[in-house]
PDB file of N, CA, C and O in Angstrom, chain B, residues numbered from 101:
ATOM      1  N   UNK B 101      31.476  85.091 167.284  1.00  0.00           N
ATOM      2  CA  UNK B 101      30.650  85.388 168.067  1.00  0.00           C
ATOM      3  C   UNK B 101      30.991  85.235 169.273  1.00  0.00           C
ATOM      4  O   UNK B 101      31.105  86.308 169.866  1.00  0.00           O
ATOM      5  N   UNK B 102      31.189  84.379 169.845  1.00  0.00           N
ATOM      6  CA  UNK B 102      31.622  83.855 171.025  1.00  0.00           C
ATOM      7  C   UNK B 102      32.837  85.032 171.642  1.00  0.00           C
ATOM      8  O   UNK B 102      32.743  85.994 172.405  1.00  0.00           O
ATOM      9  N   UNK B 103      33.997  84.401 170.881  1.00  0.00           N
ATOM     10  CA  UNK B 103      35.405  85.331 171.491  1.00  0.00           C
ATOM     11  C   UNK B 103      34.639  86.841 171.714  1.00  0.00           C
ATOM     12  O   UNK B 103      34.705  87.487 172.759  1.00  0.00           O
ATOM     13  N   UNK B 104      33.754  87.329 170.253  1.00  0.00           N
ATOM     14  CA  UNK B 104      33.428  88.910 170.865  1.00  0.00           C
ATOM     15  C   UNK B 104      32.714  88.997 172.177  1.00  0.00           C
ATOM     16  O   UNK B 104      33.212  89.634 173.105  1.00  0.00           O
ATOM     17  N   UNK B 105      31.764  88.488 172.268  1.00  0.00           N
ATOM     18  CA  UNK B 105      31.024  87.869 174.140  1.00  0.00           C
ATOM     19  C   UNK B 105      31.686  87.677 175.253  1.00  0.00           C
ATOM     20  O   UNK B 105      31.328  87.949 176.398  1.00  0.00           O
ATOM     21  N   UNK B 106      33.283  86.896 174.657  1.00  0.00           N
ATOM     22  CA  UNK B 106      33.779  86.835 176.208  1.00  0.00           C
ATOM     23  C   UNK B 106      34.906  87.981 175.998  1.00  0.00           C
ATOM     24  O   UNK B 106      35.834  87.922 176.805  1.00  0.00           O
ATOM     25  N   UNK B 107      34.948  88.757 175.272  1.00  0.00           N
ATOM     26  CA  UNK B 107      35.841  89.884 174.788  1.00  0.00           C
ATOM     27  C   UNK B 107      35.046  91.254 175.686  1.00  0.00           C
ATOM     28  O   UNK B 107      35.544  91.888 176.615  1.00  0.00           O
ATOM     29  N   UNK B 108      33.729  91.436 175.086  1.00  0.00           N
ATOM     30  CA  UNK B 108      32.645  91.888 175.834  1.00  0.00           C
ATOM     31  C   UNK B 108      32.841  92.204 177.289  1.00  0.00           C
ATOM     32  O   UNK B 108      33.136  93.246 177.875  1.00  0.00           O
ATOM     33  N   UNK B 109      32.508  90.617 177.807  1.00  0.00           N
ATOM     34  CA  UNK B 109      32.660  90.497 179.309  1.00  0.00           C
ATOM     35  C   UNK B 109      33.716  91.010 179.727  1.00  0.00           C
ATOM     36  O   UNK B 109      33.448  91.866 180.570  1.00  0.00           O
ATOM     37  N   UNK B 110      35.351  90.850 179.456  1.00  0.00           N
ATOM     38  CA  UNK B 110      36.511  90.869 180.079  1.00  0.00           C
ATOM     39  C   UNK B 110      36.244  92.722 180.201  1.00  0.00           C
ATOM     40  O   UNK B 110      36.359  93.282 181.291  1.00  0.00           O
ATOM     41  N   UNK B 111      35.927  93.407 179.065  1.00  0.00           N
ATOM     42  CA  UNK B 111      36.007  94.486 179.339  1.00  0.00           C
ATOM     43  C   UNK B 111      34.958  95.185 180.038  1.00  0.00           C
ATOM     44  O   UNK B 111      34.768  96.351 179.692  1.00  0.00           O
ATOM     45  N   UNK B 112      34.226  94.693 180.974  1.00  0.00           N
ATOM     46  CA  UNK B 112      32.962  94.617 181.460  1.00  0.00           C
ATOM     47  C   UNK B 112      32.718  96.399 181.750  1.00  0.00           C
ATOM     48  O   UNK B 112      31.844  96.745 180.956  1.00  0.00           O
ATOM     49  N   UNK B 113      33.104  97.416 182.456  1.00  0.00           N
ATOM     50  CA  UNK B 113      32.100  98.522 182.122  1.00  0.00           C
ATOM     51  C   UNK B 113      33.206  99.453 181.455  1.00  0.00           C
ATOM     52  O   UNK B 113      32.691 100.423 180.899  1.00  0.00           O
ATOM     53  N   UNK B 114      34.402  99.412 181.379  1.00  0.00           N
ATOM     54  CA  UNK B 114      34.815  99.842 180.070  1.00  0.00           C
ATOM     55  C   UNK B 114      34.053  99.438 178.577  1.00  0.00           C
ATOM     56  O   UNK B 114      34.114 100.246 177.650  1.00  0.00           O
ATOM     57  N   UNK B 115      33.669  98.742 178.491  1.00  0.00           N
ATOM     58  CA  UNK B 115      32.854  98.819 176.939  1.00  0.00           C
ATOM     59  C   UNK B 115      31.172 100.061 176.992  1.00  0.00           C
ATOM     60  O   UNK B 115      30.121 100.213 177.614  1.00  0.00           O
ATOM     61  N   UNK B 116      32.081 100.729 175.701  1.00  0.00           N
ATOM     62  CA  UNK B 116      30.758 102.173 175.677  1.00  0.00           C
ATOM     63  C   UNK B 116      30.382 101.550 174.585  1.00  0.00           C
ATOM     64  O   UNK B 116      29.810 100.639 175.183  1.00  0.00           O
ATOM     65  N   UNK B 117      30.252 101.325 173.643  1.00  0.00           N
ATOM     66  CA  UNK B 117      29.955 100.637 172.607  1.00  0.00           C
ATOM     67  C   UNK B 117      30.800  99.920 171.561  1.00  0.00           C
ATOM     68  O   UNK B 117      31.751 100.326 170.893  1.00  0.00           O
ATOM     69  N   UNK B 118      29.877  98.149 171.631  1.00  0.00           N
ATOM     70  CA  UNK B 118      30.615  97.371 170.922  1.00  0.00           C
ATOM     71  C   UNK B 118      30.739  97.479 169.835  1.00  0.00           C
ATOM     72  O   UNK B 118      31.550  96.612 169.508  1.00  0.00           O
ATOM     73  N   UNK B 119      30.389  98.116 168.855  1.00  0.00           N
ATOM     74  CA  UNK B 119      30.038  98.671 167.538  1.00  0.00           C
ATOM     75  C   UNK B 119      29.743  97.804 166.761  1.00  0.00           C
ATOM     76  O   UNK B 119      28.997  96.882 167.089  1.00  0.00           O
ATOM     77  N   UNK B 120      30.554  97.980 164.914  1.00  0.00           N
ATOM     78  CA  UNK B 120      29.687  97.082 164.418  1.00  0.00           C
ATOM     79  C   UNK B 120      30.381  97.036 163.114  1.00  0.00           C
ATOM     80  O   UNK B 120      30.307  98.219 162.783  1.00  0.00           O
ATOM     81  N   UNK B 121      30.875  96.558 162.365  1.00  0.00           N
ATOM     82  CA  UNK B 121      31.363  96.083 161.203  1.00  0.00           C
ATOM     83  C   UNK B 121      30.981  97.298 160.668  1.00  0.00           C
ATOM     84  O   UNK B 121      30.271  98.158 161.189  1.00  0.00           O
ATOM     85  N   UNK B 122      31.787  97.295 159.024  1.00  0.00           N
ATOM     86  CA  UNK B 122      32.104  98.409 158.119  1.00  0.00           C
ATOM     87  C   UNK B 122      31.926  97.732 157.320  1.00  0.00           C
ATOM     88  O   UNK B 122      32.307  96.562 157.361  1.00  0.00           O
ATOM     89  N   UNK B 123      30.819  98.627 155.606  1.00  0.00           N
ATOM     90  CA  UNK B 123      30.784  97.816 154.589  1.00  0.00           C
ATOM     91  C   UNK B 123      32.414  98.381 153.597  1.00  0.00           C
ATOM     92  O   UNK B 123      32.991  99.462 153.477  1.00  0.00           O
ATOM     93  N   UNK B 124      32.679  96.841 153.010  1.00  0.00           N
ATOM     94  CA  UNK B 124      33.686  97.778 152.265  1.00  0.00           C
ATOM     95  C   UNK B 124      33.773  98.847 151.557  1.00  0.00           C
ATOM     96  O   UNK B 124      34.883  99.331 151.334  1.00  0.00           O
ATOM     97  N   UNK B 125      32.717  99.374 151.108  1.00  0.00           N
ATOM     98  CA  UNK B 125      32.384 100.417 150.287  1.00  0.00           C
ATOM     99  C   UNK B 125      32.554 101.981 151.340  1.00  0.00           C
ATOM    100  O   UNK B 125      32.197 102.188 152.499  1.00  0.00           O
ATOM    101  N   UNK B 126      33.304 102.945 150.255  1.00  0.00           N
ATOM    102  CA  UNK B 126      33.092 104.451 151.298  1.00  0.00           C
ATOM    103  C   UNK B 126      32.814 105.684 150.262  1.00  0.00           C
ATOM    104  O   UNK B 126      32.372 105.642 149.114  1.00  0.00           O
ATOM    105  N   UNK B 127      33.250 106.864 151.108  1.00  0.00           N
ATOM    106  CA  UNK B 127      33.143 107.283 150.049  1.00  0.00           C
ATOM    107  C   UNK B 127      33.950 108.815 150.925  1.00  0.00           C
ATOM    108  O   UNK B 127      34.075 108.686 152.143  1.00  0.00           O
ATOM    109  N   UNK B 128      34.238 109.590 150.563  1.00  0.00           N
ATOM    110  CA  UNK B 128      35.249 110.679 151.077  1.00  0.00           C
ATOM    111  C   UNK B 128      35.009 112.186 150.201  1.00  0.00           C
ATOM    112  O   UNK B 128      35.117 112.521 149.021  1.00  0.00           O
ATOM    113  N   UNK B 129      34.520 113.059 151.839  1.00  0.00           N
ATOM    114  CA  UNK B 129      34.318 114.622 151.320  1.00  0.00           C
ATOM    115  C   UNK B 129      35.271 114.948 151.923  1.00  0.00           C
ATOM    116  O   UNK B 129      35.854 114.556 152.934  1.00  0.00           O
ATOM    117  N   UNK B 130      35.430 115.972 150.972  1.00  0.00           N
ATOM    118  CA  UNK B 130      36.880 116.701 150.502  1.00  0.00           C
ATOM    119  C   UNK B 130      36.250 118.063 151.332  1.00  0.00           C
ATOM    120  O   UNK B 130      35.047 117.988 151.580  1.00  0.00           O
ATOM    121  N   UNK B 131      37.041 119.436 151.830  1.00  0.00           N
ATOM    122  CA  UNK B 131      36.783 120.541 152.383  1.00  0.00           C
ATOM    123  C   UNK B 131      35.812 121.587 151.490  1.00  0.00           C
ATOM    124  O   UNK B 131      35.138 122.555 151.842  1.00  0.00           O
ATOM    125  N   UNK B 132      36.071 120.872 149.991  1.00  0.00           N
ATOM    126  CA  UNK B 132      35.192 122.184 149.059  1.00  0.00           C
ATOM    127  C   UNK B 132      34.216 121.241 148.876  1.00  0.00           C
ATOM    128  O   UNK B 132      33.819 121.150 147.714  1.00  0.00           O
ATOM    129  N   UNK B 133      33.726 120.532 149.661  1.00  0.00           N
ATOM    130  CA  UNK B 133      32.835 119.744 149.179  1.00  0.00           C
ATOM    131  C   UNK B 133      32.457 118.493 147.803  1.00  0.00           C
ATOM    132  O   UNK B 133      31.459 117.881 147.423  1.00  0.00           O
ATOM    133  N   UNK B 134      33.246 118.546 147.584  1.00  0.00           N
ATOM    134  CA  UNK B 134      33.645 117.417 146.455  1.00  0.00           C
ATOM    135  C   UNK B 134      33.721 115.768 147.123  1.00  0.00           C
ATOM    136  O   UNK B 134      34.472 115.448 148.045  1.00  0.00           O
ATOM    137  N   UNK B 135      32.811 114.891 146.457  1.00  0.00           N
ATOM    138  CA  UNK B 135      32.979 113.887 146.919  1.00  0.00           C
ATOM    139  C   UNK B 135      33.363 112.790 145.882  1.00  0.00           C
ATOM    140  O   UNK B 135      33.053 112.805 144.691  1.00  0.00           O
ATOM    141  N   UNK B 136      33.989 111.963 146.441  1.00  0.00           N
ATOM    142  CA  UNK B 136      34.371 111.222 145.193  1.00  0.00           C
ATOM    143  C   UNK B 136      34.402 109.727 146.757  1.00  0.00           C
ATOM    144  O   UNK B 136      34.217 109.754 147.974  1.00  0.00           O
ATOM    145  N   UNK B 137      34.865 108.260 145.356  1.00  0.00           N
ATOM    146  CA  UNK B 137      34.787 107.066 146.134  1.00  0.00           C
ATOM    147  C   UNK B 137      35.790 106.271 146.786  1.00  0.00           C
ATOM    148  O   UNK B 137      36.912 106.031 146.340  1.00  0.00           O
ATOM    149  N   UNK B 138      35.356 105.924 147.751  1.00  0.00           N
ATOM    150  CA  UNK B 138      36.838 105.261 148.152  1.00  0.00           C
ATOM    151  C   UNK B 138      37.468 106.285 149.661  1.00  0.00           C
ATOM    152  O   UNK B 138      37.784 107.472 149.576  1.00  0.00           O
ATOM    153  N   UNK B 139      37.514 105.608 150.703  1.00  0.00           N
ATOM    154  CA  UNK B 139      38.069 106.603 152.224  1.00  0.00           C
ATOM    155  C   UNK B 139      39.656 107.143 151.702  1.00  0.00           C
ATOM    156  O   UNK B 139      40.393 106.735 150.804  1.00  0.00           O
ATOM    157  N   UNK B 140      39.748 107.868 152.363  1.00  0.00           N
ATOM    158  CA  UNK B 140      40.735 108.415 152.504  1.00  0.00           C
ATOM    159  C   UNK B 140      41.769 108.061 153.932  1.00  0.00           C
ATOM    160  O   UNK B 140      41.451 107.893 155.110  1.00  0.00           O
ATOM    161  N   UNK B 141      43.064 108.038 153.277  1.00  0.00           N
ATOM    162  CA  UNK B 141      43.791 106.607 154.318  1.00  0.00           C
ATOM    163  C   UNK B 141      43.123 105.560 154.716  1.00  0.00           C
ATOM    164  O   UNK B 141      41.893 105.519 154.682  1.00  0.00           O
ATOM    165  N   UNK B 142      43.706 104.809 155.045  1.00  0.00           N
ATOM    166  CA  UNK B 142      43.523 103.623 155.421  1.00  0.00           C
ATOM    167  C   UNK B 142      42.348 102.920 155.639  1.00  0.00           C
ATOM    168  O   UNK B 142      41.668 103.402 156.545  1.00  0.00           O
ATOM    169  N   UNK B 143      41.975 102.117 155.199  1.00  0.00           N
ATOM    170  CA  UNK B 143      40.622 101.288 155.186  1.00  0.00           C
ATOM    171  C   UNK B 143      40.101 100.953 156.686  1.00  0.00           C
ATOM    172  O   UNK B 143      40.919 100.344 157.374  1.00  0.00           O
ATOM    173  N   UNK B 144      38.750 101.292 157.343  1.00  0.00           N
ATOM    174  CA  UNK B 144      38.721 100.853 158.570  1.00  0.00           C
ATOM    175  C   UNK B 144      37.535 100.099 158.228  1.00  0.00           C
ATOM    176  O   UNK B 144      36.768 100.590 157.400  1.00  0.00           O
ATOM    177  N   UNK B 145      37.146  98.427 159.000  1.00  0.00           N
ATOM    178  CA  UNK B 145      36.996  97.625 159.158  1.00  0.00           C
ATOM    179  C   UNK B 145      35.994  97.459 160.049  1.00  0.00           C
ATOM    180  O   UNK B 145      35.325  96.444 159.861  1.00  0.00           O
ATOM    181  N   UNK B 146      35.554  98.428 161.339  1.00  0.00           N
ATOM    182  CA  UNK B 146      34.827  98.470 162.784  1.00  0.00           C
ATOM    183  C   UNK B 146      35.629  99.013 163.446  1.00  0.00           C
ATOM    184  O   UNK B 146      36.824  99.277 163.306  1.00  0.00           O
ATOM    185  N   UNK B 147      34.500  99.261 164.606  1.00  0.00           N
ATOM    186  CA  UNK B 147      34.899 100.127 165.279  1.00  0.00           C
ATOM    187  C   UNK B 147      34.264  99.325 166.780  1.00  0.00           C
ATOM    188  O   UNK B 147      33.308  98.553 166.861  1.00  0.00           O
ATOM    189  N   UNK B 148      34.820  99.632 167.452  1.00  0.00           N
ATOM    190  CA  UNK B 148      34.112  99.503 169.446  1.00  0.00           C
ATOM    191  C   UNK B 148      34.690 100.038 170.024  1.00  0.00           C
ATOM    192  O   UNK B 148      35.913 100.125 169.913  1.00  0.00           O
ATOM    193  N   UNK B 149      33.942 100.625 170.910  1.00  0.00           N
ATOM    194  CA  UNK B 149      34.244 101.794 172.196  1.00  0.00           C
ATOM    195  C   UNK B 149      34.417 101.914 172.716  1.00  0.00           C
ATOM    196  O   UNK B 149      33.479 102.393 173.353  1.00  0.00           O
ATOM    197  N   UNK B 150      35.790 101.804 173.590  1.00  0.00           N
ATOM    198  CA  UNK B 150      36.294 101.280 175.126  1.00  0.00           C
ATOM    199  C   UNK B 150      36.378 102.871 176.123  1.00  0.00           C
ATOM    200  O   UNK B 150      36.404 103.959 175.549  1.00  0.00           O
ATOM    201  N   UNK B 151      36.403 102.779 177.235  1.00  0.00           N
ATOM    202  CA  UNK B 151      36.505 103.432 178.348  1.00  0.00           C
ATOM    203  C   UNK B 151      37.703 103.509 178.498  1.00  0.00           C
ATOM    204  O   UNK B 151      38.207 102.456 178.107  1.00  0.00           O
ATOM    205  N   UNK B 152      38.804 104.538 179.038  1.00  0.00           N
ATOM    206  CA  UNK B 152      40.255 104.240 179.391  1.00  0.00           C
ATOM    207  C   UNK B 152      40.107 104.871 180.022  1.00  0.00           C
ATOM    208  O   UNK B 152      39.039 105.483 180.043  1.00  0.00           O
ATOM    209  N   UNK B 153      41.667 105.235 181.434  1.00  0.00           N
ATOM    210  CA  UNK B 153      41.988 106.069 181.664  1.00  0.00           C
ATOM    211  C   UNK B 153      43.728 106.909 180.920  1.00  0.00           C
ATOM    212  O   UNK B 153      44.298 107.927 181.311  1.00  0.00           O
ATOM    213  N   UNK B 154      44.024 106.169 180.037  1.00  0.00           N
ATOM    214  CA  UNK B 154      44.860 106.294 179.184  1.00  0.00           C
ATOM    215  C   UNK B 154      45.040 105.592 177.437  1.00  0.00           C
ATOM    216  O   UNK B 154      44.241 104.823 176.903  1.00  0.00           O
ATOM    217  N   UNK B 155      46.142 106.063 176.917  1.00  0.00           N
ATOM    218  CA  UNK B 155      45.907 105.952 175.262  1.00  0.00           C
ATOM    219  C   UNK B 155      46.667 104.314 175.773  1.00  0.00           C
ATOM    220  O   UNK B 155      46.517 103.323 175.058  1.00  0.00           O
ATOM    221  N   UNK B 156      47.346 104.268 176.894  1.00  0.00           N
ATOM    222  CA  UNK B 156      48.140 102.923 177.236  1.00  0.00           C
ATOM    223  C   UNK B 156      47.020 102.230 177.755  1.00  0.00           C
ATOM    224  O   UNK B 156      46.841 101.078 177.359  1.00  0.00           O
ATOM    225  N   UNK B 157      46.450 102.592 178.348  1.00  0.00           N
ATOM    226  CA  UNK B 157      45.564 101.247 178.874  1.00  0.00           C
ATOM    227  C   UNK B 157      44.373 100.579 178.304  1.00  0.00           C
ATOM    228  O   UNK B 157      43.914  99.463 178.548  1.00  0.00           O
ATOM    229  N   UNK B 158      43.740 102.036 177.027  1.00  0.00           N
ATOM    230  CA  UNK B 158      42.845 101.230 176.111  1.00  0.00           C
ATOM    231  C   UNK B 158      43.830 100.720 175.307  1.00  0.00           C
ATOM    232  O   UNK B 158      43.187  99.859 174.706  1.00  0.00           O
ATOM    233  N   UNK B 159      44.976 100.656 174.872  1.00  0.00           N
ATOM    234  CA  UNK B 159      45.745  99.507 173.967  1.00  0.00           C
ATOM    235  C   UNK B 159      46.019  98.453 174.880  1.00  0.00           C
ATOM    236  O   UNK B 159      45.634  97.429 174.315  1.00  0.00           O
ATOM    237  N   UNK B 160      46.513  98.148 176.069  1.00  0.00           N
ATOM    238  CA  UNK B 160      46.113  96.713 176.853  1.00  0.00           C
ATOM    239  C   UNK B 160      44.863  96.382 176.441  1.00  0.00           C
ATOM    240  O   UNK B 160      44.878  95.367 175.745  1.00  0.00           O
ATOM    241  N   UNK B 161      43.214  97.104 176.693  1.00  0.00           N
ATOM    242  CA  UNK B 161      41.918  96.346 176.647  1.00  0.00           C
ATOM    243  C   UNK B 161      42.222  95.820 175.594  1.00  0.00           C
ATOM    244  O   UNK B 161      41.933  94.642 175.386  1.00  0.00           O
ATOM    245  N   UNK B 162      43.207  96.957 174.232  1.00  0.00           N
ATOM    246  CA  UNK B 162      42.063  96.360 172.942  1.00  0.00           C
ATOM    247  C   UNK B 162      43.405  95.234 172.699  1.00  0.00           C
ATOM    248  O   UNK B 162      43.500  94.915 171.514  1.00  0.00           O
ATOM    249  N   UNK B 163      44.168  94.759 173.366  1.00  0.00           N
ATOM    250  CA  UNK B 163      44.797  93.401 173.008  1.00  0.00           C
ATOM    251  C   UNK B 163      44.045  92.440 172.981  1.00  0.00           C
ATOM    252  O   UNK B 163      44.565  91.490 172.395  1.00  0.00           O
ATOM    253  N   UNK B 164      42.573  92.155 173.525  1.00  0.00           N
ATOM    254  CA  UNK B 164      41.996  91.255 173.272  1.00  0.00           C
ATOM    255  C   UNK B 164      41.457  91.302 172.422  1.00  0.00           C
ATOM    256  O   UNK B 164      40.940  90.198 172.252  1.00  0.00           O
ATOM    257  N   UNK B 165      41.153  92.091 171.516  1.00  0.00           N
ATOM    258  CA  UNK B 165      39.799  92.290 170.337  1.00  0.00           C
ATOM    259  C   UNK B 165      39.937  91.149 169.667  1.00  0.00           C
ATOM    260  O   UNK B 165      40.901  91.138 168.901  1.00  0.00           O
ATOM    261  N   UNK B 166      39.368  90.305 169.702  1.00  0.00           N
ATOM    262  CA  UNK B 166      39.103  89.079 168.459  1.00  0.00           C
ATOM    263  C   UNK B 166      39.377  89.263 167.024  1.00  0.00           C
ATOM    264  O   UNK B 166      38.955  88.376 166.283  1.00  0.00           O
ATOM    265  N   UNK B 167      40.126  90.439 166.401  1.00  0.00           N
ATOM    266  CA  UNK B 167      40.007  89.980 165.380  1.00  0.00           C
ATOM    267  C   UNK B 167      41.954  90.181 164.604  1.00  0.00           C
ATOM    268  O   UNK B 167      42.379  90.382 163.467  1.00  0.00           O
ATOM    269  N   UNK B 168      42.616  89.985 165.963  1.00  0.00           N
ATOM    270  CA  UNK B 168      44.138  90.163 166.014  1.00  0.00           C
ATOM    271  C   UNK B 168      44.301  88.801 166.135  1.00  0.00           C
ATOM    272  O   UNK B 168      45.463  88.406 166.221  1.00  0.00           O
ATOM    273  N   UNK B 169      42.912  87.531 166.177  1.00  0.00           N
ATOM    274  CA  UNK B 169      42.953  86.300 166.090  1.00  0.00           C
ATOM    275  C   UNK B 169      43.113  85.352 164.439  1.00  0.00           C
ATOM    276  O   UNK B 169      43.583  84.297 164.014  1.00  0.00           O
ATOM    277  N   UNK B 170      42.215  86.822 163.851  1.00  0.00           N
ATOM    278  CA  UNK B 170      42.980  85.877 162.168  1.00  0.00           C
ATOM    279  C   UNK B 170      43.563  87.085 161.564  1.00  0.00           C
ATOM    280  O   UNK B 170      43.238  87.559 160.475  1.00  0.00           O
ATOM    281  N   UNK B 171      44.775  87.700 162.660  1.00  0.00           N
ATOM    282  CA  UNK B 171      45.662  87.961 161.443  1.00  0.00           C
ATOM    283  C   UNK B 171      45.454  89.988 161.713  1.00  0.00           C
ATOM    284  O   UNK B 171      46.421  90.741 161.596  1.00  0.00           O
ATOM    285  N   UNK B 172      44.606  90.285 161.923  1.00  0.00           N
ATOM    286  CA  UNK B 172      44.177  91.933 161.402  1.00  0.00           C
ATOM    287  C   UNK B 172      44.836  92.595 162.236  1.00  0.00           C
ATOM    288  O   UNK B 172      45.084  91.950 163.255  1.00  0.00           O
ATOM    289  N   UNK B 173      45.307  93.856 162.214  1.00  0.00           N
ATOM    290  CA  UNK B 173      46.017  94.655 162.943  1.00  0.00           C
ATOM    291  C   UNK B 173      44.869  95.865 163.248  1.00  0.00           C
ATOM    292  O   UNK B 173      43.953  96.036 162.443  1.00  0.00           O
ATOM    293  N   UNK B 174      44.996  96.745 164.550  1.00  0.00           N
ATOM    294  CA  UNK B 174      43.979  97.088 165.158  1.00  0.00           C
ATOM    295  C   UNK B 174      44.674  98.415 165.289  1.00  0.00           C
ATOM    296  O   UNK B 174      45.901  98.324 165.270  1.00  0.00           O
ATOM    297  N   UNK B 175      44.079  99.873 165.444  1.00  0.00           N
ATOM    298  CA  UNK B 175      44.743 101.128 165.768  1.00  0.00           C
ATOM    299  C   UNK B 175      43.577 100.941 166.384  1.00  0.00           C
ATOM    300  O   UNK B 175      42.508 100.367 166.177  1.00  0.00           O
ATOM    301  N   UNK B 176      44.471 102.074 167.804  1.00  0.00           N
ATOM    302  CA  UNK B 176      43.628 103.005 169.152  1.00  0.00           C
ATOM    303  C   UNK B 176      43.860 104.112 168.764  1.00  0.00           C
ATOM    304  O   UNK B 176      44.889 104.581 168.278  1.00  0.00           O
ATOM    305  N   UNK B 177      42.517 104.733 169.058  1.00  0.00           N
ATOM    306  CA  UNK B 177      42.490 105.955 169.269  1.00  0.00           C
ATOM    307  C   UNK B 177      42.133 106.407 170.050  1.00  0.00           C
ATOM    308  O   UNK B 177      41.255 105.807 170.670  1.00  0.00           O
ATOM    309  N   UNK B 178      42.642 107.965 170.613  1.00  0.00           N
ATOM    310  CA  UNK B 178      42.324 108.765 171.588  1.00  0.00           C
ATOM    311  C   UNK B 178      41.276 109.914 171.288  1.00  0.00           C
ATOM    312  O   UNK B 178      41.548 110.842 170.526  1.00  0.00           O
ATOM    313  N   UNK B 179      39.971 109.784 171.987  1.00  0.00           N
ATOM    314  CA  UNK B 179      39.149 110.652 171.583  1.00  0.00           C
ATOM    315  C   UNK B 179      39.096 112.481 172.985  1.00  0.00           C
ATOM    316  O   UNK B 179      39.455 112.243 174.139  1.00  0.00           O
ATOM    317  N   UNK B 180      38.821 113.435 172.772  1.00  0.00           N
ATOM    318  CA  UNK B 180      38.425 114.429 173.731  1.00  0.00           C
ATOM    319  C   UNK B 180      37.436 115.268 173.379  1.00  0.00           C
ATOM    320  O   UNK B 180      36.835 115.495 172.329  1.00  0.00           O
ATOM    321  N   UNK B 181      37.383 115.787 174.759  1.00  0.00           N
ATOM    322  CA  UNK B 181      35.817 116.142 174.376  1.00  0.00           C
ATOM    323  C   UNK B 181      35.927 117.632 173.685  1.00  0.00           C
ATOM    324  O   UNK B 181      36.210 118.588 174.407  1.00  0.00           O
ATOM    325  N   UNK B 182      35.768 117.758 172.708  1.00  0.00           N
ATOM    326  CA  UNK B 182      35.568 119.130 172.018  1.00  0.00           C
ATOM    327  C   UNK B 182      34.608 119.871 171.824  1.00  0.00           C
ATOM    328  O   UNK B 182      34.561 120.794 171.010  1.00  0.00           O
ATOM    329  N   UNK B 183      33.297 119.324 172.976  1.00  0.00           N
ATOM    330  CA  UNK B 183      32.609 120.905 173.022  1.00  0.00           C
ATOM    331  C   UNK B 183      32.466 121.428 174.404  1.00  0.00           C
ATOM    332  O   UNK B 183      31.404 121.763 174.927  1.00  0.00           O
ATOM    333  N   UNK B 184      33.915 121.472 175.063  1.00  0.00           N
ATOM    334  CA  UNK B 184      33.894 121.891 175.720  1.00  0.00           C
ATOM    335  C   UNK B 184      34.152 121.323 177.455  1.00  0.00           C
ATOM    336  O   UNK B 184      34.081 122.127 178.384  1.00  0.00           O
TER     337      UNK B 184
END
């Protein structure tokens, strides 16, 4: 937990939501409404939301994420305002 708190401290105002880990179980919903067990695509183990001026800046900030210390990989996604 200390590593997480240290990373959050380094992120400062860029930290929007520290997030939470996800459970190993998932369900997927198809466009026709069918529900199946398991995720579609890669399994997600958790998320954090950070604010950055570019995807490259977000990647640089994410390089301090403590999950990397245990050999995990992370993916950084850019969001956009879909509501106007």
